[in-house]
C-alpha positions in Angstrom: 0.2 8.4 2.2 -1.1 12.0 2.2 1.6 12.9 -0.2 0.7 10.1 -2.6 -2.8 11.7 -2.9 -1.3 15.1 -3.3 1.1 14.0 -6.1 -1.6 12.2 -8.1 -4.0 15.1 -7.9 -1.4 17.8 -8.8 -0.5 15.8 -11.9 -4.1 15.8 -12.9 -4.2 19.5 -12.6 -0.8 19.9 -14.4 0.5 21.7 -11.4 4.1 21.8 -10.1 4.6 20.4 -6.6 7.4 21.5 -4.3 8.2 20.0 -0.8 9.6 21.9 2.1 10.0 21.0 5.8 9.4 23.8 8.2 11.6 23.9 11.3 12.1 26.0 14.4 15.1 27.1 16.4 15.7 26.6 20.1 13.6 29.7 20.8 10.7 28.2 18.8 11.0 30.7 16.0 9.9 29.3 12.7 12.2 29.4 9.6 10.1 30.6 6.6 11.3 29.2 3.3 12.4 31.8 0.7 9.6 30.7 -1.7 7.0 31.7 0.8 8.7 35.0 1.8 9.1 35.9 -1.9 5.5 34.8 -2.7 6.6 32.5 -5.5 3.8 30.0 -4.8 0.2 29.9 -5.9 -0.9 27.9 -2.9 0.2 25.7 0.0 -0.8 22.5 1.8 0.3 22.6 5.4 0.4 18.9 6.5 0.5 17.7 10.1 0.8 19.5 13.3 1.9 23.1 13.3 1.6 25.6 16.1 -1.1 28.2 15.6 1.3 31.1 15.8 3.3 29.6 12.9 0.2 29.2 10.9 -0.8 32.8 11.5 2.7 34.0 10.5 2.4 32.0 7.2 -1.1 33.4 6.6 0.4 36.9 6.9 2.1 36.4 3.5 -1.2 36.2 1.8 -0.7 32.9 0.0 -3.8 30.6 -0.1 -3.3 27.4 1.9 -5.2 24.4 3.3 -4.4 22.6 6.6 -4.3 18.8 6.5 -4.6 16.8 9.7 -4.5 19.9 11.8 -7.0 22.4 13.2 -6.0 25.9 14.1 -9.4 27.7 14.3 -12.5 28.4 12.2 -10.6 31.0 10.1 -8.6 28.4 8.3 -9.8 25.7 5.9 -9.0 22.3 7.3 -9.2 18.7 6.2 -9.2 16.1 9.0 -10.2 12.5 9.8 -13.1 11.7 12.1 -11.1 11.1 15.2 -14.2 10.8 17.4 -15.9 8.2 15.3 -12.7 6.2 15.0 -12.3 5.9 18.7 -16.0 5.1 19.1 -15.6 2.2 16.7 -12.5 1.0 18.5 -14.1 1.1 21.9 -17.3 -0.5 20.7 -15.3 -3.4 19.1 -13.2 -4.0 22.2 -16.3 -3.9 24.4 -18.0 -6.5 22.2 -14.8 -8.6 22.7 -15.4 -8.5 26.4 -12.8 -5.8 27.3 -13.8 -3.4 30.1 -10.5 -2.1 31.4 -8.9 -0.2 28.5 -5.8 2.0 28.5 -5.4 4.9 26.1 -1.9 6.1 25.1 -2.4 9.8 24.4 0.0 11.6 22.1 1.1 15.2 22.5 -2.0 17.2 23.3 -0.6 20.2 21.4 -1.7 18.2 18.3 -5.5 18.5 17.5 -5.8 14.9 16.4 -4.4 13.5 19.7 -6.6 16.0 21.6 -9.7 14.7 19.9 -8.7 11.0 20.3 -8.3 11.5 24.0 -11.5 13.4 24.3 -13.3 10.7 22.4 -11.8 8.0 24.5 -13.1 9.6 27.7 -16.5 10.3 26.2 -17.2 6.9 24.8 -15.8 5.0 27.7 -18.2 6.9 29.9 -21.1 5.6 27.8 -20.8 2.2 29.5 -21.5 1.6 33.2 -18.9 -1.2 33.6 -15.8 0.2 31.9 -12.6 1.4 33.5 -10.9 4.1 31.4 -7.1 4.3 31.9 -4.8 6.9 30.3 -1.0 7.3 29.9 0.7 10.1 28.1 3.7 10.7 25.9 5.1 13.7 24.1 6.8 11.4 21.6 4.2 10.0 19.1 6.4 7.3 17.8 7.4 3.8 18.6 9.7 4.9 21.4 7.0 7.1 23.0 4.5 4.2 23.0 7.1 1.9 24.5 8.1 4.3 27.3 4.5 5.2 28.1 3.5 1.6 28.6 6.6 0.7 30.6 6.1 3.7 32.8 2.4 2.9 33.3 2.9 -0.7 34.3 5.8 0.2 36.6 3.6 2.7 38.5 0.1 1.2 38.4 -1.5 -2.0 39.6 -4.6 -1.4 37.4 -3.7 -3.7 34.5 -5.7 -3.2 31.3 -7.0 -6.0 29.2 -6.7 -3.8 26.1 -4.8 -0.8 24.8 -5.9 1.8 22.3 -2.9 3.9 21.2 -3.2 7.4 19.7 -1.5 6.1 16.5 0.0 3.0 15.0 3.6 3.7 15.9 2.7 4.1 19.6 0.7 0.9 19.4 3.8 -0.9 18.0 5.9 0.5 20.8 3.2 -0.7 23.3 3.4 -4.2 21.9 7.2 -4.2 22.3 6.9 -3.0 25.9 4.3 -5.7 26.7 6.6 -8.4 25.3 9.4 -7.1 27.4 7.1 -7.2 30.4 6.2 -10.8 29.6 2.7 -10.1 28.4 1.5 -11.8 25.2 -0.4 -9.8 22.6 -3.3 -10.5 22.1 -3.6 -13.5 24.5 -3.0 -11.4 27.6 -3.6 -7.9 26.4 -5.1 -6.7 23.1 -3.6 -3.7 21.3 -5.2 -1.3 18.8 -3.7 1.5 16.8 -5.0 4.4 14.8 -4.1 5.5 11.2 -3.4 2.1 9.4 0.1 2.9 8.2 1.7 0.5 5.7 3.6 -1.4 8.4 0.5 -2.2 10.4 -0.6 -5.2 8.3 2.9 -6.8 8.3 3.7 -6.1 12.0 3.8 -9.1 14.3 1.1 -9.5 15.3 -0.6 -7.6 12.5 -2.2 -4.5 14.0 -5.9 -4.0 14.4 -6.4 -0.3 13.8 -8.5 2.6 12.6 -7.9 3.4 9.0 -7.5 7.1 8.1 -8.0 7.8 4.4 -4.8 9.7 4.1 -4.5 9.4 0.3 -8.0 10.8 0.0 -7.1 13.7 2.4 -4.2 14.6 0.1 -6.2 14.5 -3.1 -9.1 16.4 -1.6 -6.7 19.0 -0.1 -5.4 19.8 -3.6 -8.9 20.1 -5.1 -10.0 22.4 -2.3 -6.9 24.5 -2.6 -7.2 24.9 -6.3 -11.0 25.3 -6.6 -11.8 27.2 -3.4 -8.6 29.1 -2.7 -6.6 29.7 -5.9 -9.6 30.2 -8.2 -11.3 32.3 -5.6 -14.5 30.3 -5.1 -14.4 30.1 -1.3 -16.7 32.4 0.6 -15.9 31.2 4.1 -13.3 28.8 5.5 -14.5 25.2 5.8 -13.7 22.2 8.0 -14.0 18.9 6.2 -14.0 15.7 8.2 -13.5 12.4 6.4 -14.9 9.1 7.6 -12.6 6.4 9.1 -13.1 2.6 9.4 -12.1 -0.2 11.8 -9.6 -2.7 10.3 -9.6 -6.0 12.2 -6.3 -7.9 12.3 -4.5 -10.1 14.8 -3.6 -7.8 17.7 -7.0 -7.9 19.4 -8.7 -10.9 20.9 -11.9 -11.6 22.9 -11.7 -12.2 26.7 
């Protein structure tokens, strides 16, 4: 979805768009593409999580760039979703449905978005006197990670939640699968909420209540910021842009 916005906006600016996946070896050394090393680019969008040391290495080549869905410090221009308000909306909705004991599936805390979502969960759960915040962790922010995190939590804890907020939609889908295997019905027994609103969320069974992140908008805005502020030299200081998110209510959550 981010890339859809990037593609549309680059066409408007009549710019050429190239894709590259950055990878690291077993010693966590990043492999820099030749087009960066040879400075053949006017600008870059670095999308998703990337270790700060990698970002600093890329910055050393002097090519303008914008971070998308990642934060590596105030010296870098960043575009992110409002993770705090998204979790606030989710908890507020579940609370109104009567849920008090809520489990959060936290993704890898090396990623800023998952950090913020966990921090927001702890913060906004503490705003109520009668809630019980529960947390389980995974280093795999995909369906398998959500599945294993929920299975592990239920095998080792007697504190059974009435609702789950996952760090993203894929982990929420894994949670639903785990709950089904544990003979819990979603949403009759336990409600499940995701975060992101990926394309599969609306067709999943049950369709997933989630927090919609404007990823297409993030992509198009990143292109505009890169061209106007960076490539054309209009930026005086790095900026952090936070885009609003919204609750999307579907079938996976139910009142108590």
